[in-house]
N, CA, C and O atoms as a DFTB+ gen file, in Angstrom:
496 C
 N C O
     1  1      -4.215      22.537     -61.842
     2  2      -4.966      21.662     -60.964
     3  2      -6.313      22.684     -60.667
     4  3      -6.403      23.610     -59.861
     5  1      -7.227      22.199     -61.544
     6  2      -8.206      22.723     -60.507
     7  2      -8.922      22.598     -59.598
     8  3      -9.187      21.492     -59.127
     9  1      -9.443      23.821     -59.102
    10  2      -9.681      23.728     -57.614
    11  2     -11.085      23.438     -57.396
    12  3     -11.822      24.179     -58.048
    13  1     -11.707      22.529     -56.630
    14  2     -13.001      22.058     -56.326
    15  2     -13.936      23.223     -55.607
    16  3     -13.724      24.074     -54.743
    17  1     -14.896      22.890     -56.276
    18  2     -16.021      23.578     -55.103
    19  2     -15.842      23.047     -54.138
    20  3     -15.085      22.086     -54.272
    21  1     -16.375      23.300     -52.650
    22  2     -16.433      23.089     -50.901
    23  2     -17.961      21.657     -51.534
    24  3     -17.864      20.514     -51.087
    25  1     -18.890      21.929     -52.296
    26  2     -19.743      20.451     -52.598
    27  2     -19.020      19.142     -53.590
    28  3     -19.255      17.936     -53.519
    29  1     -18.062      19.886     -54.520
    30  2     -17.545      18.782     -55.544
    31  2     -16.255      18.243     -54.441
    32  3     -15.701      17.190     -54.759
    33  1     -15.951      18.697     -53.621
    34  2     -14.936      18.202     -52.465
    35  2     -15.516      16.991     -51.841
    36  3     -14.987      15.909     -52.096
    37  1     -16.478      17.042     -51.103
    38  2     -17.590      16.540     -50.113
    39  2     -17.298      15.323     -51.397
    40  3     -16.289      14.639     -51.225
    41  1     -18.103      15.050     -52.607
    42  2     -18.014      14.289     -53.519
    43  2     -17.238      13.367     -53.616
    44  3     -17.472      12.161     -53.544
    45  1     -16.099      14.002     -53.815
    46  2     -14.282      13.159     -54.178
    47  2     -13.892      12.867     -52.697
    48  3     -12.784      12.411     -52.412
    49  1     -14.847      13.148     -51.763
    50  2     -14.482      12.813     -50.251
    51  2     -14.555      11.234     -49.980
    52  3     -13.769      10.448     -49.452
    53  1     -16.233      11.052     -50.745
    54  2     -17.250       9.496     -51.315
    55  2     -15.832       8.989     -52.086
    56  3     -15.229       7.980     -51.721
    57  1     -15.533       9.571     -52.849
    58  2     -14.858       8.757     -53.938
    59  2     -13.382       8.299     -53.508
    60  3     -12.853       7.248     -53.871
    61  1     -12.821       9.242     -52.692
    62  2     -11.716       8.737     -52.624
    63  2     -11.745       7.897     -51.321
    64  3     -10.663       7.389     -51.026
    65  1     -12.873       7.640     -50.421
    66  2     -12.951       6.451     -49.488
    67  2     -13.296       5.267     -49.771
    68  3     -12.979       4.213     -49.220
    69  1     -14.182       5.527     -50.947
    70  2     -15.051       4.498     -51.239
    71  2     -14.393       3.811     -53.071
    72  3     -14.766       2.653     -53.260
    73  1     -14.030       4.069     -53.576
    74  2     -13.274       4.070     -54.468
    75  2     -14.302       4.526     -55.937
    76  3     -14.769       5.664     -55.881
    77  1     -14.551       3.922     -56.848
    78  2     -15.769       4.003     -57.566
    79  2     -16.520       3.376     -57.419
    80  3     -16.627       2.154     -57.526
    81  1     -17.367       4.386     -57.059
    82  2     -19.217       4.586     -56.981
    83  2     -20.466       4.742     -58.192
    84  3     -20.220       5.079     -59.350
    85  1     -21.603       4.481     -57.763
    86  2     -22.384       5.168     -58.933
    87  2     -23.150       6.901     -58.216
    88  3     -23.181       7.340     -57.066
    89  1     -23.469       7.255     -59.037
    90  2     -24.400       8.722     -58.537
    91  2     -25.456       8.120     -57.202
    92  3     -25.884       8.983     -56.435
    93  1     -25.791       6.893     -56.991
    94  2     -26.789       6.584     -55.709
    95  2     -26.368       6.402     -54.538
    96  3     -26.968       6.407     -53.463
    97  1     -24.976       6.190     -54.874
    98  2     -23.952       5.517     -53.689
    99  2     -23.712       7.353     -53.186
   100  3     -24.324       7.974     -52.317
   101  1     -23.040       7.645     -53.745
   102  2     -22.364       9.265     -53.450
   103  2     -23.481       9.601     -52.887
   104  3     -23.436       9.964     -51.712
   105  1     -24.978       9.556     -53.711
   106  2     -26.031      10.827     -53.003
   107  2     -26.200       9.962     -51.754
   108  3     -25.635      10.642     -50.897
   109  1     -26.543       9.119     -51.297
   110  2     -26.657       8.258     -50.633
   111  2     -26.278       8.612     -49.490
   112  3     -26.962       9.124     -48.604
   113  1     -24.594       8.210     -49.476
   114  2     -23.492       8.986     -48.879
   115  2     -23.889      10.126     -48.254
   116  3     -24.196      10.258     -47.070
   117  1     -23.864      10.997     -49.175
   118  2     -24.101      12.688     -48.893
   119  2     -25.568      12.449     -48.218
   120  3     -25.593      12.124     -47.031
   121  1     -26.524      12.568     -48.780
   122  2     -28.016      12.604     -47.930
   123  2     -28.152      12.089     -46.324
   124  3     -29.009      12.404     -45.498
   125  1     -26.852      11.070     -46.169
   126  2     -27.280      10.895     -44.964
   127  2     -26.343      11.599     -43.839
   128  3     -26.214      11.391     -42.633
   129  1     -25.863      12.337     -44.562
   130  2     -25.070      13.747     -43.594
   131  2     -25.890      15.480     -43.863
   132  3     -25.734      16.524     -43.230
   133  1     -26.692      15.187     -44.971
   134  2     -26.940      16.691     -45.220
   135  2     -28.545      16.558     -45.643
   136  3     -29.004      15.497     -45.221
   137  1     -29.340      17.220     -46.240
   138  2     -30.181      17.239     -47.408
   139  2     -29.951      17.884     -48.622
   140  3     -30.023      19.072     -48.935
   141  1     -29.704      17.037     -49.150
   142  2     -28.922      17.129     -51.128
   143  2     -29.945      16.474     -52.132
   144  3     -30.476      15.412     -51.805
   145  1     -30.161      16.897     -53.004
   146  2     -31.372      16.060     -53.956
   147  2     -30.691      15.097     -54.810
   148  3     -30.316      15.563     -55.886
   149  1     -30.463      13.987     -54.617
   150  2     -30.396      12.968     -56.145
   151  2     -30.054      13.992     -57.766
   152  3     -28.977      13.960     -58.361
   153  1     -30.800      14.500     -58.028
   154  2     -30.417      15.291     -59.157
   155  2     -29.311      16.627     -59.024
   156  3     -28.909      17.192     -60.041
   157  1     -29.030      16.904     -58.128
   158  2     -28.285      17.917     -57.604
   159  2     -26.820      16.982     -57.266
   160  3     -25.755      17.596     -57.328
   161  1     -26.807      15.976     -57.026
   162  2     -25.790      15.133     -56.915
   163  2     -25.376      14.823     -58.482
   164  3     -24.305      15.193     -58.964
   165  1     -26.220      14.209     -59.086
   166  2     -26.112      13.609     -60.800
   167  2     -25.401      15.125     -61.381
   168  3     -24.360      15.220     -62.032
   169  1     -25.967      15.829     -61.098
   170  2     -25.479      17.224     -62.260
   171  2     -24.059      17.905     -61.002
   172  3     -23.140      18.443     -61.619
   173  1     -23.977      17.900     -60.274
   174  2     -22.496      18.165     -59.903
   175  2     -21.642      17.397     -60.151
   176  3     -20.484      17.811     -60.107
   177  1     -21.952      15.738     -60.565
   178  2     -21.026      15.041     -61.065
   179  2     -20.618      14.764     -62.258
   180  3     -19.535      14.290     -62.601
   181  1     -21.790      15.166     -63.082
   182  2     -21.496      15.718     -64.551
   183  2     -20.183      16.598     -64.656
   184  3     -19.103      16.200     -65.093
   185  1     -20.480      17.935     -64.151
   186  2     -19.991      18.706     -64.079
   187  2     -18.831      18.947     -63.810
   188  3     -18.159      19.885     -64.240
   189  1     -18.404      17.829     -62.823
   190  2     -17.137      17.488     -62.590
   191  2     -16.086      16.981     -63.137
   192  3     -14.871      17.176     -63.155
   193  1     -17.294      15.873     -63.838
   194  2     -16.516      14.599     -65.245
   195  2     -16.277      15.926     -66.173
   196  3     -15.212      15.763     -66.769
   197  1     -16.797      17.013     -66.470
   198  2     -16.409      17.877     -67.543
   199  2     -15.276      18.477     -67.074
   200  3     -14.714      18.963     -68.056
   201  1     -14.411      18.776     -65.706
   202  2     -13.999      19.613     -65.372
   203  2     -12.558      18.486     -65.256
   204  3     -11.419      18.941     -65.367
   205  1     -12.716      17.586     -65.116
   206  2     -11.453      16.457     -65.448
   207  2     -11.761      16.326     -63.959
   208  3     -11.220      15.243     -63.736
   209  1     -12.240      16.695     -62.876
   210  2     -12.204      15.939     -61.656
   211  2     -12.340      14.866     -61.547
   212  3     -11.471      14.294     -60.888
   213  1     -13.379      14.096     -62.070
   214  2     -13.600      12.653     -61.679
   215  2     -13.451      12.121     -63.127
   216  3     -12.677      12.678     -63.905
   217  1     -14.387      10.759     -63.589
   218  2     -13.994       9.987     -64.790
   219  2     -15.181       9.323     -64.331
   220  3     -15.330       9.223     -63.113
   221  1     -16.099       8.825     -65.148
   222  2     -17.209       7.729     -65.925
   223  2     -17.359       7.132     -66.778
   224  3     -17.333       7.381     -67.983
   225  1     -17.640       5.758     -65.891
   226  2     -17.531       4.780     -66.852
   227  2     -19.006       4.629     -67.298
   228  3     -19.873       4.453     -66.442
   229  1     -19.357       4.703     -68.803
   230  2     -20.453       4.250     -69.146
   231  2     -20.576       3.086     -69.730
   232  3     -21.515       2.875     -70.499
   233  1     -19.446       1.957     -69.392
   234  2     -20.017       0.742     -70.162
   235  2     -21.459      -0.192     -69.327
   236  3     -22.078      -1.182     -69.717
   237  1     -21.575       0.487     -68.301
   238  2     -22.918      -0.299     -68.124
   239  2     -24.120       0.669     -68.259
   240  3     -23.830       1.864     -68.301
   241  1     -25.140       0.402     -68.317
   242  2     -26.122       0.951     -68.010
   243  2     -25.973       1.945     -66.608
   244  3     -26.163       3.148     -66.788
   245  1     -25.694       1.553     -65.451
   246  2     -25.659       2.357     -64.437
   247  2     -24.253       3.119     -64.423
   248  3     -23.277       2.487     -64.019
   249  1     -24.122       4.226     -64.775
   250  2     -23.108       5.339     -64.757
   251  2     -21.599       4.879     -63.297
   252  3     -22.043       4.700     -62.163
   253  1     -20.658       4.797     -63.408
   254  2     -19.955       4.748     -62.225
   255  2     -18.974       6.068     -62.222
   256  3     -18.663       6.698     -63.233
   257  1     -18.692       6.261     -61.333
   258  2     -17.746       7.581     -60.704
   259  2     -16.425       6.930     -59.880
   260  3     -16.331       5.998     -59.081
   261  1     -15.324       7.993     -60.538
   262  2     -14.371       7.416     -59.453
   263  2     -13.560       9.011     -59.742
   264  3     -13.557       9.814     -60.675
   265  1     -13.103       8.960     -58.792
   266  2     -11.615      10.374     -59.091
   267  2     -10.798      10.489     -59.471
   268  3      -9.949       9.615     -59.300
   269  1     -10.563      11.415     -60.088
   270  2      -9.909      11.622     -61.153
   271  2      -8.259      12.268     -60.449
   272  3      -7.110      12.080     -60.849
   273  1      -8.571      12.736     -59.759
   274  2      -7.449      13.245     -58.886
   275  2      -7.450      12.712     -57.521
   276  3      -8.431      12.334     -56.881
   277  1      -5.769      12.741     -57.028
   278  2      -5.198      12.336     -56.140
   279  2      -5.476      12.707     -54.549
   280  3      -5.618      13.929     -54.509
   281  1      -5.596      12.201     -53.359
   282  2      -6.523      13.351     -52.785
   283  2      -5.507      14.233     -52.504
   284  3      -5.473      15.451     -52.679
   285  1      -4.261      13.108     -51.818
   286  2      -2.699      14.194     -51.403
   287  2      -2.577      14.993     -52.627
   288  3      -2.344      16.071     -52.081
   289  1      -2.567      15.192     -53.574
   290  2      -2.227      15.360     -54.428
   291  2      -2.819      17.298     -54.567
   292  3      -2.116      18.300     -54.695
   293  1      -4.217      17.181     -54.480
   294  2      -5.349      17.935     -54.146
   295  2      -5.266      18.702     -52.852
   296  3      -5.489      19.912     -52.822
   297  1      -4.925      17.952     -51.706
   298  2      -4.795      18.662     -50.931
   299  2      -3.862      19.808     -50.383
   300  3      -3.968      20.796     -49.658
   301  1      -2.606      18.965     -51.325
   302  2      -1.314      19.692     -51.411
   303  2      -1.787      21.411     -52.377
   304  3      -1.498      22.548     -52.005
   305  1      -2.462      21.058     -53.479
   306  2      -3.118      21.702     -53.798
   307  2      -3.554      23.130     -53.418
   308  3      -3.102      24.274     -53.458
   309  1      -4.572      22.532     -53.062
   310  2      -5.842      23.189     -52.308
   311  2      -4.674      24.560     -50.924
   312  3      -4.558      25.783     -51.004
   313  1      -4.054      23.546     -49.844
   314  2      -2.805      23.905     -49.431
   315  2      -2.119      24.914     -50.189
   316  3      -1.892      25.933     -49.537
   317  1      -1.906      24.917     -50.831
   318  2      -0.768      25.833     -51.461
   319  2      -1.318      27.276     -52.180
   320  3      -0.683      28.236     -52.615
   321  1      -2.151      27.122     -52.142
   322  2      -3.386      27.978     -52.466
   323  2      -3.834      29.222     -51.324
   324  3      -3.815      30.448     -51.211
   325  1      -4.234      28.019     -50.597
   326  2      -4.708      28.890     -49.437
   327  2      -3.606      29.686     -48.295
   328  3      -3.774      30.700     -47.617
   329  1      -2.451      28.769     -48.410
   330  2      -1.064      29.356     -47.998
   331  2      -0.656      30.698     -48.485
   332  3       0.193      31.390     -47.922
   333  1      -1.463      31.113     -49.824
   334  2      -0.574      31.526     -50.855
   335  2      -1.418      32.774     -50.196
   336  3      -0.926      33.437     -49.282
   337  1      -2.607      33.020     -50.681
   338  2      -3.538      34.173     -50.026
   339  2      -3.698      34.297     -48.359
   340  3      -3.511      35.336     -47.726
   341  1      -4.049      33.127     -47.847
   342  2      -4.448      33.377     -46.613
   343  2      -3.456      34.491     -45.645
   344  3      -3.482      35.548     -45.014
   345  1      -2.428      33.137     -46.159
   346  2      -1.119      33.838     -45.043
   347  2       0.113      34.683     -46.041
   348  3       1.039      35.259     -45.471
   349  1       0.053      34.682     -46.871
   350  2       0.916      35.503     -47.975
   351  2       1.740      34.429     -47.727
   352  3       2.856      34.947     -47.713
   353  1       1.915      32.919     -47.464
   354  2       3.074      32.134     -47.871
   355  2       3.660      31.846     -46.468
   356  3       4.743      31.261     -46.495
   357  1       3.284      32.067     -45.556
   358  2       3.949      31.980     -44.727
   359  2       3.392      30.548     -43.422
   360  3       2.546      30.569     -42.527
   361  1       4.332      29.470     -43.896
   362  2       3.981      28.328     -43.189
   363  2       3.903      28.440     -41.728
   364  3       3.340      27.613     -41.010
   365  1       4.435      29.396     -41.364
   366  2       4.568      29.281     -39.662
   367  2       3.683      30.316     -39.292
   368  3       4.078      30.903     -38.285
   369  1       2.447      30.815     -39.834
   370  2       1.371      31.754     -39.150
   371  2       0.061      30.640     -39.526
   372  3      -0.966      30.570     -38.851
   373  1       0.360      29.771     -40.797
   374  2      -0.849      28.621     -40.894
   375  2      -0.396      27.474     -39.970
   376  3      -0.898      26.356     -40.085
   377  1       0.440      27.716     -39.161
   378  2       0.745      26.253     -38.294
   379  2       0.212      26.979     -37.038
   380  3      -0.732      26.407     -36.491
   381  1       0.602      28.032     -36.527
   382  2       0.039      28.617     -35.468
   383  2      -1.143      29.030     -35.351
   384  3      -1.808      28.822     -34.336
   385  1      -1.680      29.839     -36.633
   386  2      -3.502      30.053     -37.106
   387  2      -3.743      28.891     -35.908
   388  3      -3.878      29.042     -34.694
   389  1      -3.742      27.423     -36.905
   390  2      -4.040      26.023     -36.684
   391  2      -4.062      25.044     -35.758
   392  3      -4.832      24.094     -35.619
   393  1      -2.982      25.447     -35.052
   394  2      -2.522      25.111     -33.676
   395  2      -3.465      25.734     -32.656
   396  3      -4.081      25.148     -31.765
   397  1      -3.464      27.156     -32.979
   398  2      -4.350      28.252     -31.676
   399  2      -5.531      28.039     -32.061
   400  3      -6.320      28.319     -31.159
   401  1      -5.982      27.706     -32.901
   402  2      -7.821      27.407     -32.931
   403  2      -8.232      26.158     -32.784
   404  3      -9.443      26.158     -33.008
   405  1      -7.812      24.952     -32.491
   406  2      -8.045      23.736     -32.199
   407  2      -7.335      22.938     -30.845
   408  3      -6.141      22.937     -30.545
   409  1      -8.084      22.491     -30.375
   410  2      -7.588      21.382     -29.171
   411  2      -6.991      20.106     -29.722
   412  3      -7.503      19.010     -29.949
   413  1      -5.523      20.652     -29.902
   414  2      -4.387      19.434     -30.281
   415  2      -4.567      17.986     -29.187
   416  3      -5.181      18.027     -28.121
   417  1      -4.080      17.114     -29.585
   418  2      -4.432      16.265     -28.462
   419  2      -2.864      15.852     -28.401
   420  3      -2.064      15.968     -29.330
   421  1      -2.585      15.316     -27.029
   422  2      -0.956      14.596     -27.217
   423  2      -0.428      14.038     -28.214
   424  3       0.658      14.437     -28.636
   425  1      -1.028      13.105     -28.733
   426  2      -0.553      12.361     -29.448
   427  2      -0.598      12.874     -30.829
   428  3       0.201      12.381     -31.625
   429  1      -1.637      14.045     -31.351
   430  2      -1.057      14.673     -32.719
   431  2      -0.074      15.874     -32.040
   432  3       0.735      15.953     -32.965
   433  1       0.370      16.807     -31.099
   434  2       1.596      17.056     -30.653
   435  2       2.561      16.217     -31.034
   436  3       3.334      16.503     -31.949
   437  1       2.609      15.151     -30.400
   438  2       3.918      13.997     -30.356
   439  2       3.980      13.873     -31.875
   440  3       5.093      14.098     -32.349
   441  1       2.985      13.553     -32.757
   442  2       3.479      13.499     -33.780
   443  2       4.105      14.887     -34.666
   444  3       5.259      14.854     -35.092
   445  1       3.581      15.596     -34.796
   446  2       3.966      17.057     -34.995
   447  2       5.096      17.118     -34.976
   448  3       5.693      17.230     -36.046
   449  1       6.182      17.039     -33.096
   450  2       7.170      17.182     -33.052
   451  2       8.610      15.777     -33.821
   452  3       9.838      15.857     -33.848
   453  1       7.767      14.796     -34.258
   454  2       8.482      13.997     -35.241
   455  2       8.563      14.282     -36.203
   456  3       9.514      13.792     -36.811
   457  1       7.769      15.108     -36.861
   458  2       7.548      15.497     -37.804
   459  2       8.430      16.726     -38.618
   460  3       8.671      17.173     -39.739
   461  1       8.696      16.898     -37.267
   462  2       9.962      18.556     -37.310
   463  2      11.015      18.120     -37.263
   464  3      11.930      18.384     -38.042
   465  1      11.063      17.116     -36.007
   466  2      12.343      16.445     -35.950
   467  2      12.983      15.486     -37.178
   468  3      14.135      15.050     -37.186
   469  1      11.994      15.270     -38.178
   470  2      12.637      14.530     -39.242
   471  2      13.161      15.388     -40.246
   472  3      14.200      15.128     -40.852
   473  1      12.158      16.867     -40.527
   474  2      12.240      17.823     -41.527
   475  2      13.817      18.602     -40.954
   476  3      14.474      19.251     -41.768
   477  1      14.192      18.481     -39.827
   478  2      15.748      19.208     -39.929
   479  2      16.668      18.241     -39.720
   480  3      17.857      18.546     -39.622
   481  1      16.248      16.963     -39.626
   482  2      17.682      15.953     -40.072
   483  2      17.470      16.090     -41.771
   484  3      18.498      15.925     -42.429
   485  1      16.590      16.293     -42.295
   486  2      16.945      15.936     -44.049
   487  2      17.448      17.572     -43.978
   488  3      18.268      17.732     -44.882
   489  1      17.279      18.585     -43.368
   490  2      17.863      19.893     -43.695
   491  2      19.362      19.827     -43.566
   492  3      19.954      20.670     -44.240
   493  1      19.986      19.144     -42.965
   494  2      21.442      19.024     -42.273
   495  2      22.629      18.321     -43.557
   496  3      23.811      18.134     -43.268
């Protein structure tokens, strides 16, 4: 799987959330968060199509793009690479770092406990 850049991930987040979109819609969504030019968004999306990260429908006058990669799969691939390079494959170090650097709510901790309990049940 290809590794999207940070800017490409921002575009993918819009497409994952909204589904198929025009360049104009993606640009306006991104522009509401930070200063980005329309031509920059267009060029990035064209590059992403060449890389296989998005698909472009050219049947109508305005090109409509959709994500060519699944959000969950992309997150998993990125996390596996990050886990391998930054934490030498140690999931424990990753989790400890994440929990230590983030104010974790009671609800999040409860969900984490349930997840661990389910994993332990599956391993028995």
